[in-house]
N, C-alpha and C positions, 0 to 999 in steps of 0.2 A: 365416718362411714355412712354418708347420707343415703346411699342407694339401698341399704337394707330396709329402711322405712318405705322407700318406693316399691321395693320388691313385694312387700306384704300388703300394700294399699293400692298403688297406682298401676303396677304392671298387670296384675290380674285382679282388678277391684272386686272384692266380695266373692272371689271365686269359690271359696270353700265354706260350706255349712250354712249358707243362707242367712247371714247377718248383714244388715244394712250399715254402711259406714256412718250414716248420720245418727243411727241409734246408739252405737257404742256398746251394744249388747251382743255377746256371742251366743248363737243358737246352734245347737248340735244338729247334725243331719238327721233326716228321718231314717229309721232302721231299714235294713234290707227288706224288700218286699217282693212278692211274686210278680214276675214279668206281666205287664198288662196285656190284654188280648186285643184291644182296639185303641185307636187314637183317643176316642172319647174317654175310655177308662184311664189312659195315661194322663189326660187333662184333669180328670177328677182327682187322681193321686197327687198331682202337683198342687191343685187348689186346696186339698186337705193339708198339705205341707205348709202352704202359705197361711192358712188359717191357724195352724199350730204355732207358727212364728208370731203371728199377730197377737195371739193370746198371751204370749210371753212379753209383749210390749215392744217388739222389734219390727223392723221393716224388712221385706223380702229383698234379697240381693238382686243386682242387675242380672246376674246369670239365671236366677230363678225366674225372674220376670221374662227373660229371653226364652227360656224353656217353655213357659206357659204360652207365650204368644206364638212360638213356632209350632207347638203341638196343636194349638187351636187352628192355625193356618193349614196344617196338614190334614186335620180332621175335616176341613172345608174344601179339600181337594188340591192343595198345593202339592207340587211335585217333590217327592222324597229325594230325588236326585238333584234338586235345585237348592236355592238359597236357604229356604226354611228347613229342609232336611239337614243341611250342613250346620245351620245354627242350632238346631235341636241336638245334634250329635255332640257339638262342641260344649254346649251348656250342660248336657247330662254327664259328660266326662268331667267337666270342671266342678260339678256338684257331687261327684262320686256316686251317681245313681246308676249302678250297673244294670238294674232291672229295666230302666227305661232305655239305657244305651243298647242293651241286647235286643230289646223290642224294636228299636229303630233299625238295627242291622238286619233283623229278620224281615223288616218291611222293605229292605233294599237300600238303606242308607249306605253310602260309600265313604270309607275313611280317607280315601285319596292316596296319593303318593308324594314322595319328596317332601317339600316344606309343608304341604297341607297335612300330611301324616304326622310330621314332626310337631306341628303346632297343636294337633289334637293330643299327641303324647304329652306335651308340656302341660296342657290343661288337665289331663288325667293325673299327672303328678301333683298339681295344685289341688285336685279333688281328693287326694289321699286314698285313692282306690287302687290297690296293688293289682287286682284282677284285671281291671281295664288297662292299666299301664302294661302289664305283662302281655296281654293280647295284642296291643298295639306294637310292642317291641317285637313280637313274633311276626308281625306283618311287615317289619322292616324299618320301624322308626329308629332314628339316629339318637342314641342315648347321650351324645355330646352335642346335639344341635343347639344353636344359640338363637334365642328369640330377641325380644325388645331389649335394647341396651346390652345385648350380649349375654343375657342370663341363660344358663344351661339348666336342664332338668335337675341336676344335682344341687345347684344353687337355690332353685325354687323349693326343693324339699328341705334344704338346710334352713332357710329362713322361716319355715313352718315347723321347725323342730320335729320333723318326721323321721325318726331314726330308722324305722322299719323300711321306709321308702329309700332312704339313703343307702342302707345295706343292700337293698334290691338293686339299686342303680350301680353301686360299686361292683356288685357281682356280675353285672352286665358290662363291666369295663368303663364305667363313667370315669372321667378324668378329674380327680380332685385338684390337680394343678392348673386346670383351665382358668382363665381370667376373663372378666367381662370388659366392657369398653373403658372402665375406670381402673382396670388392673386388679380387681378384687376377685378372690377365690370363693368357693363354696364355704370354706371355713370362716372367711370374713363375713359372709352373709349370716351364718349362724351366730357368730359372736356379736355382730351388730344388731341382731334381733334379741339379744339377751340369752341365747342358748349356749352357754359356756361349755357344758359337757360335750354337746354335739360338735361344737367348734373345735375343741381339743381332739376329739375323735377323728375329725376330718383332717386335722393337721398331722395326726399320726399316720395317715394314709398317703400323705404327700411325699413326693420325691424331690421336688425342686426347692428353690430358695425360700418360697413361701412357708415351708415347714419350719423355718428358723425364726420367723417373726415372733 
């Protein structure tokens, strides 16, 4: 099951919790904070988070660096409706930072429709933030949308051993029988990532042949 390693490293590199792949050190996300009032304050919050990570001997993730760069560009006059606004929204969702995500929405950032919305939803799942994921779902995100290599939100939650997100997605009618481009299910993602209990739980929710594997 080679794809499970790809899921947690290559599909969304360093998407969750700000740890650099080269460091090998997991660094937890910053705690929930009050929504910033300005772009400058948002930049400061991200810089403080990066400093916290550095003190632990790790490197900031690509997503965290993207967020820092996008917020800086926005503070210097970049259009919130353009590339930098989109990049900041995606990165804040991937990092689970609802405070910054909500701030960007308040400034006029648009989650988009169709695949743009679905991609943002998948990033939120990777970011393990149920509140962001729920908001995007209510905006019309497809709970069974497939991203790179056919990975669905349920698969992405499964390989991160995120039982709470898995339950949330199943409650929204995520399909545990869905397969990626290699014929693997969310249960396979969990089992391939060493999450045996979650893998068995997902199998128990399946109705197709995969449940008998």
